[in-house]
C-alpha positions in Angstrom: 0.0 0.0 0.0 1.4 3.4 -0.9 0.4 6.9 -0.1 1.3 9.9 -2.2 2.5 13.1 -0.5 2.8 16.4 -2.1 6.2 17.3 -0.5 7.8 13.9 0.1 8.2 10.7 -1.9 5.7 7.8 -1.8 5.8 5.9 1.4 5.3 2.1 1.4 3.9 0.4 4.5 6.1 -2.7 5.1 4.4 -5.6 6.6 1.0 -5.2 5.0 1.8 -6.4 1.5 3.3 -9.8 2.2 1.1 -12.5 3.8 3.5 -15.5 3.4 6.5 -14.1 5.2 6.6 -12.8 8.8 9.1 -10.3 9.9 12.4 -12.1 10.6 11.4 -15.4 9.2 12.4 -17.1 5.9 9.6 -18.5 3.8 10.0 -22.3 3.5 8.5 -24.5 0.9 6.1 -27.2 2.1 7.6 -30.6 3.1 7.7 -33.1 0.2 5.8 -36.3 0.7 7.5 -39.6 0.1 6.1 -41.7 -2.8 5.4 -44.6 -0.5 3.2 -42.4 1.7 1.2 -41.4 -1.4 0.7 -45.0 -2.3 -0.5 -45.8 1.3 -2.9 -42.9 1.1 -4.2 -44.0 -2.3 -4.7 -47.6 -1.0 -6.7 -46.2 2.0 -8.9 -44.2 -0.4 -9.5 -47.3 -2.6 -10.4 -49.3 0.5 -12.7 -46.6 1.7 -14.5 -46.5 -1.7 -14.8 -50.2 -1.8 -16.3 -50.3 1.7 -18.7 -47.5 0.8 -19.8 -49.4 -2.3 -20.3 -52.6 -0.2 -22.4 -50.8 2.4 -24.4 -49.1 -0.4 -25.0 -52.5 -2.1 -26.0 -54.1 1.2 -28.5 -51.3 2.0 -30.0 -51.5 -1.5 -30.4 -55.3 -1.3 -31.8 -55.0 2.3 -34.4 -52.4 1.1 -35.3 -54.7 -1.9 -35.7 -57.7 0.4 -38.0 -55.7 2.8 -40.1 -54.4 0.0 -40.4 -57.9 -1.5 -41.5 -59.2 1.9 -44.1 -56.4 2.2 -45.3 -57.2 -1.3 -45.6 -60.9 -0.7 -47.5 -60.5 2.6 
């Protein structure tokens, strides 16, 4: 942010224009993730999706069985 003065030069307000750095600290890049950790995370996601599909299929078959019992009674 700058302000213009008629007599003096433009003054910049340090500390307001940079959000990533704090005064006295050096910006560091995020830590890299090891490839085997990505594989483990991917496997957990796959397992969660498979479990979700199994539960969804079970709930659907359960509803169909209940509706068939109601229909046959």
